[in-house]
C-alpha positions in Angstrom: 34.0 -13.9 -76.6 36.0 -10.9 -75.8 34.1 -8.0 -74.2 36.8 -5.5 -74.2 38.5 -3.6 -71.4 35.8 -0.9 -71.0 32.9 -3.3 -70.7 34.9 -5.6 -68.3 35.7 -2.6 -66.1 32.1 -1.5 -66.0 30.9 -5.0 -65.1 33.5 -5.2 -62.3 32.4 -1.8 -60.9 28.7 -2.8 -61.1 29.5 -6.2 -59.4 31.4 -4.4 -56.7 28.5 -2.0 -56.2 26.1 -4.9 -56.0 28.4 -6.6 -53.5 28.6 -3.5 -51.4 24.9 -3.0 -51.4 24.4 -6.7 -50.5 26.9 -6.3 -47.6 25.2 -3.2 -46.3 21.8 -5.0 -46.6 23.2 -8.0 -44.7 24.6 -5.8 -41.9 21.3 -4.0 -41.7 19.3 -7.3 -41.4 21.8 -8.6 -38.9 21.4 -5.4 -36.7 17.6 -5.6 -36.9 17.6 -9.3 -36.0 19.9 -8.6 -33.1 17.5 -6.0 -31.8 14.6 -8.4 -32.1 16.5 -11.1 -30.3 17.3 -8.7 -27.5 13.6 -7.8 -27.1 12.5 -11.4 -27.0 15.4 -12.7 -24.9 13.2 -11.8 -21.8 10.7 -14.5 -22.9 13.4 -17.2 -22.8 14.7 -16.3 -19.4 13.0 -19.4 -17.9 15.2 -21.6 -20.2 12.3 -22.8 -22.3 12.9 -22.9 -26.1 9.3 -23.4 -27.2 7.2 -20.2 -27.5 4.1 -22.0 -26.3 5.9 -23.2 -23.2 7.2 -19.7 -22.5 3.8 -18.2 -22.8 2.3 -21.0 -20.6 5.0 -20.2 -17.9 4.2 -16.5 -18.1 0.5 -17.2 -17.9 1.1 -19.3 -14.8 3.1 -16.5 -13.2 0.4 -14.0 -13.9 -2.2 -16.3 -12.4 0.0 -16.6 -9.3 0.3 -12.8 -9.1 -3.5 -12.5 -9.3 -3.9 -15.0 -6.5 -1.4 -13.2 -4.3 -3.1 -9.9 -5.0 -6.4 -11.4 -3.9 -4.8 -12.7 -0.7 -3.3 -9.3 0.0 -6.7 -7.6 -0.6 -8.4 -10.0 1.8 -5.6 -9.5 4.4 -5.9 -5.7 4.0 -9.7 -6.0 4.5 -9.2 -8.0 7.7 -6.5 -5.6 8.9 -8.7 -2.6 8.2 -11.6 -4.1 10.1 -9.3 -4.9 13.0 -7.9 -1.4 13.0 -11.4 0.1 12.9 -12.2 -1.9 16.0 -9.0 -1.2 17.8 -8.3 2.5 17.0 -9.7 4.3 20.0 -12.0 7.3 20.0 -10.8 9.6 22.7 -12.4 12.6 24.5 -11.2 14.5 27.6 -13.3 16.7 29.9 -11.4 19.0 32.2 -13.1 20.5 35.3 -12.6 21.8 38.8 -13.7 18.9 40.9 -13.7 20.5 44.3 -14.5 24.1 43.4 -11.4 25.3 45.2 -10.5 27.6 42.3 -7.2 25.9 41.5 -8.2 25.8 37.8 -9.3 22.9 35.7 -6.8 20.4 37.0 -9.2 17.4 37.2 -10.2 15.5 34.1 -12.1 12.5 32.8 -10.9 10.8 29.7 -12.9 8.2 27.7 -11.1 5.8 25.3 -13.5 3.6 23.3 -13.5 1.7 20.0 -16.3 1.7 17.4 -18.3 -0.8 19.4 -18.2 1.4 22.5 -15.8 -0.9 24.4 -13.0 0.8 26.4 -12.5 2.6 29.6 -12.9 5.9 31.4 -10.1 7.4 33.4 -10.7 10.1 35.9 -8.2 12.0 37.9 -9.4 14.3 40.7 -6.8 16.9 41.8 -7.1 18.7 45.0 -4.6 21.2 46.6 -2.4 18.5 48.1 -3.3 15.3 46.5 -4.5 13.5 43.4 -6.7 10.4 43.0 -7.1 8.5 39.8 -10.0 6.1 39.0 -10.6 3.8 36.0 -13.9 2.4 35.0 -14.5 -0.2 32.2 -17.0 0.4 29.4 -18.7 -2.2 27.3 -21.2 -1.4 24.5 -21.1 2.3 25.5 -22.1 1.7 29.2 -20.4 1.0 32.4 -21.5 -1.4 35.2 -20.1 1.3 37.6 -21.9 4.6 38.0 -20.3 7.3 35.9 -20.0 10.9 37.1 -21.5 13.6 34.9 -18.1 14.5 33.7 -17.3 10.9 32.9 -20.6 10.6 31.0 -19.8 13.7 29.0 -16.4 12.3 28.1 -17.9 9.0 27.1 -20.6 10.6 25.0 -18.0 12.8 23.3 -15.7 9.8 22.6 -18.6 7.7 21.2 -19.8 10.4 18.8 -16.3 11.4 17.8 -17.1 15.0 18.8 -15.5 17.1 21.5 -17.3 17.7 24.8 -20.0 20.3 24.8 
């Protein structure tokens, strides 16, 4: 069966067109498959080949992260509680202890935590000397008698407000 030169040429051109379309389609499919492999390559970073094993591994890692996060939250809570107890409240009262008109050179400073534990430091300045005293405070009170200025400083530190 002889088809003739015109029909043979047409069939060759059509066959080449189909081949080019098939080649373009194959290249497109290959590029899409490569992109998908690149996206999912992260899943196989652990070396597992089975999708179920990969997902189980990822699930285990997520569970570990949740456990670590809970431990960090607990540690933060403990640290915040410790900081609340250890960060002092401070108040200073300045005064002229001896009435010698040298200015407000004497002071009493109270440093306490939220429970009222801490100390009161007083420094009495006179024209030629200075004396410093420290008194311990527990539960907002001292076993040593506090001067009125020391009491004012302690009250101001306990309330978090400045002296009156």
